[in-house]
N, C-alpha and C positions, 0 to 999 in steps of 0.2 A: 354453535352451528356445525364447525367442523367434526365435533365428536358425535353429533346427531347423524351427520351424513354417513361417517364411517360405520356407525353402528348399523344404520339402515342397509349399507351395502352389504356388510357381512352378514346381516340377518337374512337378507334375500338370497344369498348364496349358499344357504344350507337347507333349502326347502326340500330337497330329495332325501329319501330315507337312506340313512347309512347302515346298510346290511352287512357288508363284507369289510373286515378290518384286517390290517397287518400292523402289529405292535412289536416293540422289542427294545433292547438296551445296546448302546454302542460303548465297548470298553477297550482298554489297552491290555497287554500281557500281564500287567499286575493287578488286573481286575479292577482299575479305577475308571470311572465313567468319563467319556470324551464328550464335551460339548461343542456345538456349532458344526458338527460333521454334516456335510451335504448327503442327503439320501434322497435317490431318485428312483422312479420306475419309468423309464424312457419310453416304453410302448404307450404308457397312459398319459405322458406328459404331465406327470405328478412329481413334485419335488417338496421337500420340508428339510429341516435341521433338527439335530438332537438338542435337548434342553440341558441345563446344568447338571442333571442327573443321568445324561447319557440317553434319556428316553425319547422315543419318537413314535409316531402312529400316522397310518393312512387310513381313511375311511371311504365308505361308498365306492368299493372297487368292483369291477365287473367279474363275473366267473372266467377262468381260463388259465392258461400258462404264461407266466411273465419273468421278468428278470429284475431284481433289485440291486442298486449300486451305491456303494459307500465310498465317499471320497473325502480327503481331508489333507491338507499340505502337511508333509512330514510324515505321512503314513501311506502305506500300500493300498491302492485301490482294490476293493473287492467287489465282485459281481457274483450274485447267488441266483439261481433259477428257483422258482416257487410256483405252486398251484393253488388258486383261489377256488376252494371247493366246500368251504365251511365259513361259519359267520365271522370267526376270529382265528387269524394265524399268528404264530409268535415267531419271530426271526431275531435271535441275538447274534451279535458278531463281535469278534476280537480282532482289532486292527493293529498290524505290526509296523513298527517305524522303519522308515526308509529314507535315502537321500534323494531318490529318483523323483522326476516330475510325475504329477498324477496322471494315471491312466485314464484317457478321455474316452467318452462314448462318441463313436464316429457316425454322424447323421448322413453323411453324403453317399455312403455305400449302402449296399442292398439290405443288410440285416441289422444295421445299428449295433454293431459289436463294440466291445473295447477295443482300443487299438493293439493291445497284446494279443487279441483273439482274431484280428481282422486278417483276411487273406491279402488284402492290399496295404501297401504301405501310405499312408496318408499323413501329410503334414498338417498338424492342428496347432493353430496359434490364437491366443486370446487377443483381442483388439486392445485391451489394456496393456498387454505386454509389448505390443507394436507402438502404442502410444508412448510408451516409457523411452523409447528410443529417440523421441524428439522429432519425428518426422511431421511435415505439414499436412500431408494428404494420405488417404487410405491406400493409394497405390504405392506411394513412397515407402510405407510400412511394409506391404507385401514383397516389394523388392529386396528387402533383407531376409527373406526365406531362401534358403539354399535351393537353387533350381528355378527361381523366379526372378524376372528383371521387368523393366518397364521402357516402353518407347515414349519419350517425353517431349513435351514442346513447353519450354520454360517449367514453371511449377504448377500451372493450372491445369494441364492436359498430361495425363499419363495413361498409357494402355499396357495391360499385362502380357507378359512373354512368359511361357512355360518351356523350358528345354528348347528353346529356339523358335517356337511356333507362337503366332500371336494372331490379332484381328479376329476373323470369324472361326479360327481354329481352336479358339479358347472360348468355353462356354462359361456363362456367370449366371449363377442361381442366387436370388435374395427373396427371403420370405417364404421359401419353399417353392418358388416359381421361377421359370427360365426368363431372365431379362433380355429384351430386344430394344437396342437403342442406335440403331444405324452403325453398329460396330465395324462396318467394313472401312468407315472413313478415317483418314489419318489424323484428323483435327477433331477426334472424339475421344473424350476421356472415359473413365470407368463408369460415371453416371450414378456413383453412390458415395454417400457420406459415411464416415465411421460412427457419427452419433447414433445411438440406438442399435449398434451391432455388437453382439456379444463376443463372437469368434469366427474365424475363417478357417476351412478346411480345403486343402490343395490336393487335387488328384492329378499326378503327372503321368501323362500318357493316355491312350485312347479310353474313353469311357461312353462309348456309343451304346453299349449294351443297356446302361441306365438311363441314358440322356439322348440318344438319337444323333442327328445330323449336327455338325459343328464341334463336337466334343472330340475332334481327332487328336488335338494337342494336350487337352486336359479340362478340368473344371476348377473354378473358384466357387465355393460353396460358402455364403454368408448366413451365419445362424443369427436371427434377432436376439436383441436383449431380452433375458429372461424375465418373466413376470416375478412380482415379489413373492415372499414366502407367505404361507397361509396365514390370515388374520393379522396382517400387517399393512402399513402405508408408509410411503417414503419420498421424500422430496430431496432431489440431487441438482447441485449446481456445479458447473465446471467451466473455468476460464483459463486461456492460454493466451500468451504473448510470444510472438516471433519477431526477433530483432531484425533480421535481414529485410523482410518485406513490410516491416512495422505493421504486421498482421495481428489480428486477434481472431479468436475462435470462442463463442460463447455457447453454452449449452444449459438447457434447464429441462429436467425430467422429473416426472410424478408417477408412482405406482401405488395401486390400492388392490388389495387381495383378500378374498374370503376363502372358504374351502374349496368351492367349485367355480365361483365367478371371479375373474380377474381382469384387471384393467391397467394399461401403461400408455403414457404419451410423452414426447420429447420433442423439443424445438432447439434448432441450432443455427447460429449465424456465423459465417467466415467472411472476413474482409482482408484483402492483401493488395499492398501497392507493388510497383515493378520490383522484380529481384535484382539484387546486386551481385556483381561478379567480384573476383578477388581484389582487383584494383580500385574498388568503390563506385565504379560506373553502374548505372542501372540499365537492364534491358528494356527498351521502351515498349509499352503496352503489353506487358506480362502480367498486369494486374487482374484480379477477379474478385467477385462477390458471389456467395452462395447462401441461400436460404433452404434449410431442410426441417421437415416436419414428419414424425413417425407417430402412429398411434396403434394400439392393439386392444382386442377384447377377446377373452376367452372363457369358455364354460366347459365343464365336464361332469358327467355322472357315471352310475353304473352301467350305462348302455352305449354312450358316445362321448366324444370330446370334439370340440370345434373352437378354431381360432380365426378371427377376422383381423387383418392388418391393413394399413394404408400408409403410404409414403408419397410425400409431395416435395420434389427436389426443384429449386430453381436456380440456375447457374447463368451468371452474365460475365463473360471474359473477353479480354483483348486478344487479338490475334497479331503477333509481332511480325512486322514486315520490314521495319526500317532499321532493325538491329539496335545498336547503341546510339540513340538520337537524342530527342528533347528529354532532358531529365526533369522528373516530377515525382512528388510525393502523393500524388492523387490516386484513389483507389477507384474512381469511376473510370470504367474501360473506353478508350478511344475508338474511333473508326480505323480500321475494320474490326468489328466485334461479332460476337456470336451469343446468341441466347438460347438456352435449352430448358425446357420445362418437362420434367419427367414424373409421372404418377404411376404407382403400382398399387393394385388391390389384389389382395389373396384372401382365399378361404380355404383353410386346411381343416380337413374332417376325418375322424376315425369313428367306425361303427364296430362294436364289439360283439362277436358271437361266442358261443360256448368254448369253442378251442380254436378259433381263427378271428381274423379281423380284416376290415376293409378300409384302406386309406384313399381319400379322393382329395386332390389339391387342384384348386381353380385359380386362376390368374388372369388379370386384365392389366396391360401395360400400355400407357398413352405417352408416346414420345414426341414432342413438338420442337423442331430444331429450326432455328432462323439465323441468317447471317446478313449482316449490315455492312455496306461498303462505304459510303460517305453521307448517309443520312438515316433517319429512324424508320425508313421504307425498307423492309426486308428484300433483298435481290433474290434470296434463296429461302424458300420455307417448306419444310417436309414435314408431314404428319404421319407418324407411324403408329398404328393401332393393333394390338396383338391380344388375342384371346387364347389361352392355352390350358391344358388339363392334364393330369397325371394320376392314374387309378390304379392302384396295386392291391392285390388280394393275397393275404398271407394265408396259405392253406394250414389245415391242421398238422401238426408235428407228427411224424411217423417214425418212431424210435429216435435215432439221432439224426434225422434227415429234416431240414427245414426248406420250404420252397415258396416261391412268388411267382405269379403270373399277373401281368399288367398291360395296360395300354396308355399311350401317350398321343397327344396331338396339338396342333396349333393352327389358328386361322390369322392371317395377318394382311392388312392392307396399307399401301403407301400411297399418300396423296400429296401432290405438289401445288403450290398457290403462288409461288414467287416468279420472278422473270426468268431466272435461270434453273435449269434442271442438271443434277448430278446423275440421278436414275429416273426412269419413268414411273408413272403410276401403275402399280402392280398389286397383284394378290398372290399370296403363299399359303399353301395348305399342307400340313404334314400329318401323317398318321403312322403310328408304330405300334407293334406287339412284341412281347418278350416274356421270357421264363427264365428263371434262374434257381438253382438248388445248392444248398449248403450242408456238407456233412462234416460233423466234428467228433473225433475220438481222443481221448487223453489230451494231449496238447498238440494235436495235428487237426488241419482243417483243409477240406478240398471244396472248391466252389466252381460251378460251371454255369454257363447261360448261352442262350440264343436268342437273336432279335432279327425282325424284319421291319424295314421303313420304307415309306413311300412319301415323295414330296413333289407337288405340282407347283409351278411357278407360270403365271400368266401376266402379260404386261400389255398396255396400249401403245398404240403409234403416237408419235409425237414429232412435230416439226417437218421439214421438207427433205426429202430424200437427197443426199449428197452435200447437205449443209451441216455445219457444226450444230450439235444439239438435236440431231435427227436420231429418233430411237424406233426401230421397227419392232412391231409387236411379235411377242414370242408365246409359246405355249409349249413347256418342257416338263417332262416328267422324269424324276430320278428315283431309282429304287437300290436298295442294298441289304444283303445278309450279312449279319456280323455275329461274332461268337467270342466267348472268353473262357479261360481256364486258369484258375489259381490254386497255389498250393503253399501252404504255411506249416512249418514244424519247428520244434524244439530240438536242435541237434544234441544240445546239453541243457542242463538247468538254466545256464546264463547265456545261450546262444539261440538266436531266432533266425530261421532261413525262410525268405519268401521267394517264390518264382512264379511270375505271371505271364502268360502270353495272351493277346488279345487284338482284334481287329477293329477298325474304326473307319468312319467315312465322313465326307463333307461335300455336300451339294455346292456348286458354284453359285456365288452371290450375283445380285442384279448388276453391280458395278463391273464384274468380270464378264458378264453375259451381253451386256448393252452399252457400255461405255462409248462415247463419241464426242469428244471435246478436250479442251486444254485443262490439265489437272492444276489447279491453283497450288503454288507453293513449290512444285517441282518443275514448271514450265516446260511441261512435255504433254503432247497430244496423245491421248489414250483411246484405243479403239478396242471394244469388246469382242468376244467370240461367242456366238450363241450355241456353237457345236461343242463346247466344253463338256467334259465327262466329270463324274464323281471323282475327287480325290478319295483313295482308298489305301489304308495304311494297316500295317501288322507290326506290332511291337513287342519286344521281349524286355521284361524287367526282372532283375535279381536285387534282392535285399537281404543283407546279412547285418545283424546287430548282436554286439556282446555287451553285457553289463555285469558288474559287480558292485559292491557297496560303494566303491570309491573311484570307478572308472567305467566310462561308456565309449563305445565305438559303434559307428555305422558305416557301411559302404553300399551305395546304390549305383547300379550300372544300367544302362538301357541301349537298345539298338531299334531303330525306328525306320522302317522301309516304307516310303509313300509313292504308289502309283498314281501317275497323272497329277503331279504337283503343279499348281497353277502359279504362273509368275509373267512379268512383263518383259518384252524383249524389243529393241529397236529394229524396225524394218528398212532402214536406210533412206527413208523419204523424209520430206518437210511439208508441212501444212502452216502457211502463214507465218514462216520462220521458226517453227517449233518442230523438234525431232518427233517423229511419229513412233509410238510404241504399241505393239500388239500383246493381248493376252494369249499365252501359249502354255503347253503342258509338256512335262517330262518327268521321268521317274526321279526320286531323290532319296537320300539316306542322311539320318541324323543319328548320332551316338555320342555318348559321353556318360556323365553321372556326377554324384556328389559323395564326398567322404567327410567324416568328422569325428572329433572326439570330445568328451566332457570329463575332466579330471577333477576329483573332489578329494583332495588328500586328508588323511587323518593323521594327528588330531586336529588339523586346521579346518574344522567344519564350517567356517564362516569364509572360505575361499572356494571359488569356482573358476576353472581354466577351461575355455572352449575354444575350439579352432575347427574350421570347415573349408573345403575346397570344392570348387564347382567347375565343370568344363563341358562345352557342348561343341561339336563340329557338325556342319551341314553342308552337303554336297550334292550337286545334280549328277546324273548318271555319266555326263561326259567329264565330270572332274571339276566344273566350275563350282565356286562357292556360292551358297544361298545367301540372300540378304537378311538383314536384321538379326544376325546371330550375335548373342552378347558375348563379350571378351570373358576369358577364365578369371575367376576371382577368388582370392584367398582372405577369409575373414577370421579375426581372432579377437577374443574378448577376455578380460580379467575383471571378475565381479566379486565384490566383498559384500557380506552381509552382516549388519550391526546387531549386537545383542540388545534386546528391548530394555527400555528405561521407562521412568514414570511419564516423561514427556515425549519420547520419541520411540515409535515402534516400527517393526517391519523396515528398517532402514537398508539401503544398499547403495553401493557406488560401483561404477563400471567405466572401464577404459577398453574402447574398441578401436582396432587398427584394421582397415579394410585396404587390401591392395588388390587393385583390378590391373591384370596383366595386358601387355600390348596386344591389339588384335591385328595379327599379320595376314588374316585370311578375309579380306573383305570381298564382297561381290562386285560384279562387273560395274555396277553403278555407285559404289562406295569407295572410300579411301582408308587408309590404314589408320589406327588410332593409338596414341602413345599411352603407355602405362602411367599409373598415378596411385599415390597413397593418401588416404584420408584418416585422420585421427579424430575420434569422437569420444566425449566424456559424459557421464551422467550421475546424477544424485537424486535420492529421493527417500520417502517414508511417510508414517502417519504420525502427525503432531497432536498432542493433546494439551490444551491451555485451558484448565478448569472444566467446564462443561463443553467446551468447543472442540471438537475432533475434525481434522481436515487432512487430506493428503497433499504432498508437494513434491513436484518433480522438476529438476532443473538439468538441462542439456545443452551442451556445446557441440555442434556438429561442424566438421571440417575447421577444427580449432585453429589450425596453422594458416587459415585463408589460402588454401592451395587452389591455384588456377588449373582448371582441368576441364576436359571435354569427354562426355560419354559416347561411346560408340553408338549408342540408341538415340541420341538426341537429335531431334529433327532440325535443331539450329546448328548443329555441327557443320553443315555445308557453307554456312555463312561465317564460320569462324568464331562463333559466339560461345563462350565458357559456360559451364554448369554454375549453380549457385555457389557463392562464397560462404564465409563464416555465417553461421546461423545459431543464436542463442534463443533457446525455448524455455520459458517459465509457464508451468502449469499447476493450478490449485483446484482441488476437488473437494466438495462439501456434501455430506449426507445428512440430511436435516429430519 
């Protein structure tokens, strides 16, 4: 029955006539064929691998100008332009060996170039590499990337911080659409599970040109798990165990692909008890449960390509209020607790013309957040529904010029149904238009763009004037022009220089405009300001990279000036015994950067030494420190790779030492944080026992069970340390 189903699926996917083809052979410098090379045409969302003779082919291609990419571990990635103007085109390629990481196609930027061709420095990390670090959540993995940190509440809630900016100042994209999940709230996590996610791209700095409002601090762009290779089916099972929380992570996925029609699905379940600190005590009610389901269906032919994806995420988590109190092994959250159900539907379409194409992405996000105080009746319930679109037209190439014009928009409604309100019922409408152009010659690139955005926010009156919970109706309009200019060049064969200047903006969120009540967890009475203006920033970024066969060096520096930075400040009065804080604005500056090396000595080809340092400083115009600025961090790793054997392949062992410096520059409402050092180890590889093949990963984080407190932990004010020693065992089967 299974064979019949697969045959039927594959047969139905090849009904379109295969007129245009690309064929070829991949070989090395000795002219030996290379098998299992990943070959892709990014513009067409097509991918295949070379066979045992190095041969590959693509069929049913549209006419036009495209780029084909060849990538394989241990060899230099190659990207070649080609034109489809006849029935069969032959492209043979010779790959050269290299010790460098593979050059990745960057999806989050305008022209989807290889990183080596890209004007912006974008951090690209596969989720598999983040998981190999033994982190229990996706945001924990992201926080290991230089320049990225997290604001955490225990192990269940983590909010991304990019170079000192967080909340609505960091935009998140998933499945090609903008995520909206009440991200203004302190007790809101990322809202994403790493199951079914292939990789993440991090843009550090203003990206308003491509994404509009809220991308003032940067963008996290999550790429979905790829469909299977043509004419294949695959069943995948993954299981992890976490010693500290007695937690489990179970994931099951299935892929089925023909030449043109492709399907994938994955379901996962996370269950964690309260986390333990270094002395063995558990932090009460930091437990959580998460169910995640993802599915995708894709089809492409010579005229168009379309992909539909759906993600359902249900998260139930405890809200720690008592600190270290009743000790329990239970994984069922106690009161107070929070329940969040998030659904993302996306439709990504590409229509091909003779020398141009049109991309149209549509998204619908339904976020339902409930909070429970002492019963199963929600005292707070917010339903956020968001419809957004992103349409880009890639104009025909003119010589070495490439250009894009596009429009983006969003319609969003927030509805309350609980007794308490954090923000009023409201409607937000966005509209933006932009254009960008790219000129590349030799190994030099110039890219420039302009954009105009308009945002309307209207809300309803709620409550009685003068009482807590009263929200006056607002009708606000925010507009902004932004631009960017970037330049990339190879100073020498092994030296790359990138310089980018860009502006960005963020419209005030509903909490900043309308708040009127006690903010739970901070015990302060917050009052919004309906007269707030756009945050408007201008940032300069400089990136310098050097690499030779055995040594790599990178230095990133940035300076970010923000006009009308929004923050809260006490006004010296009390309401019901709580200090009153107002939302106000002032100009601010952030500056710093990241630097690192990768040493790969010869002839010790199995050894890798990496080291990176990151720093950010944030100041208001009057010299006061900005809040939620991460401490400086120095990260070092020693990694060894094992030679393959009959039973164990692709083996590795890693020793990581992470030193976080003392944070001596707290804001007015923070305290200093001591420095600390964490030692982590990891081991893994691919095991072959007869016909059974599986991957194993073993990590021990904070191996010395160090008692420490992160400066960005929301439990820091209660004197509660971060997680103690955690041993993580993971097994992955492909069937």
